N, C-alpha and C positions, 0 to 999 in steps of 0.2 A: 759548653755542655750543660750549664744550668738551665738554658732555654729548653733543651730537649726533655729534661726531667720535669720542668714546669708544665710543658705541653702534655706529656705522658700523664701526669697527675690530673691536669685539667680534663683530659679525654676520660680517664678513669672515673672521675667525679661525675662528669656528664652522663656516662653510661649508667652509673648507679642511680642518678636522679631520673633518668628516663625510665629505667626499670621500675623504680618506685611509683612513678606516675602511671605506668601501664598496669601495675599491680592494683593500684587504687581504682583505676577505671574498670578493670576486670571484676573487682569486688563489688563496685557499684552495680555492674551489670548482673552479677549473681544475685545480689539482694533484690534487684528489680524483677528478676526472672521468677522468683517464687510467687509473689502476688500476681504476676502476669498469668502464670499457669492456673492459679486459683480463679482469677477473674474470667479467664477463657474456658473454665470448666474442666481443665486437664488435671484433676486432682490425682489421677493415676500416674502422672508423670513427675510429681513433685520429689519423689524419692531419688530421682536421678541426680539431684543437686546436692546430695549428702555423701560424705565419705563412708566407707564400709563400716566403720566403728563409731559413727556419729551418735549423738545424744540429742533428744528433743524433750523439752520441759515446758508444757503449755499449762502449767498449774492444775486447776481442777478439771480442765479439759483433757488432761492425760499426758503421759510420758511414753517415750519409746526409745529403744537403744538398738542401734545397728540399721543399715539402709533398708533391709527387707521389713523390719518392724515399722520403721518410719514411713515406708511406702504404704504399708497396710493401714497405718494410722490415718494418713491423708486421704486414702481412698475411702475410708469409713467415716471421715469427718462430717461430710454433708448429712449423713444419717444420724450422727450424734447431735448435730445442731438442729435437726429436724425432729428429734424424738418428742419434743413438746408440742409439735404441730404435725402429727402424722397425716399423710395424704395431701398436704399443701404443697404448692410449688415453692422452691427455695432459690433465691438469688443472693449471691455473696460477692461483694466488690470490696477490695482491699486497696488502700492507697498508703504507700510508704514514703516517708520524707525525712529530711534531716540526717541522712546516713553519714556517719563519721567513722573513719577506719584508721587504724594503726597497723602498719606492716612491719614485721620483723622476720626477715628470711622467708622461710616457707610456711610461716604462720602469720595470723593476723586476728585482730579483734575488731568488732564494730558494734555501734549503737545506732538504732534508727527508731523513729516513732511512726505510729500508724493510726489511721482512722479506717474504719470498716463499716459498710452498710450491709445489714442482713435483712432481707425482704422475704416475707412470706406472702400468701395470697392477700391477706387482709391487714397486715401490720408490718412494721419494720422496727429495727433497732439500730442504735448508734453505739459503736464500739470504739474504744481508743486505748492505746497502750504503747508499751516499749518493747523492742526486741533487743536483747544482748546476744551477739553472735560471736562465735569463734570459728575461724576458717583455717583450712589446711590446703597446701598446694600439693596435689598428687598427680604424678606423670604429667606435670606442666600445666595443670588445670585446677583452678581454685574451687573448693567445695565447702559446704558448711560441715563443721565438725561438731558444733553444738549451737542450739538456739534456746534461749530462755525467754519466755514471754512474761511480761509484767503487765497485767490488765489495770487500766486506770478506771474504766467504767463500761458498763453495758446498760444502756438506757432505752426504754421504748421511745420511738421517735417523737410520739405526741407529747411526751413529758419534756423533752428537751433538756437543757441544762439549767432549768429554773431552780433556784435555791428557794425554798419556802422560808420566809421570814416571819417569826412569831409576831402577832399583832401586839402593839403596845397600848395599854390602857392608861389614861391619863389622870 
């Protein structure tokens, strides 16, 4: 009889481990889908990735609470980015990497880092930072329940990451 118990425990453990791996994979897909929609110009579809009562905190770029407000925020974000360059064409490409998630039942947290290029007609900027996410599984689907943005820098591309070192006189 101990062999059946051991086998049942092993099967249960394997089922739990497979579910955890599937959850992590789905969360990686969710995290990748948000910049994919931005990169493809589907700003008006970003809100679909959020739970009904989600929160978004993009620091000085704005906050929003609830799926409709988050959808409105993302739909208007290109205009907000472009406000200093009215009339110019805008291109935004975001690249997310280093996504690390921790799953606990129907909730999860994640941290990822990003680089972004914002290009106008005659200039571009490099943006980098970190996303801290909270996720919730609703009706079998993982969604964002909170995103917090921590910007590291926004630099004109021509300046790059050069640190100006004061000259030393001898």
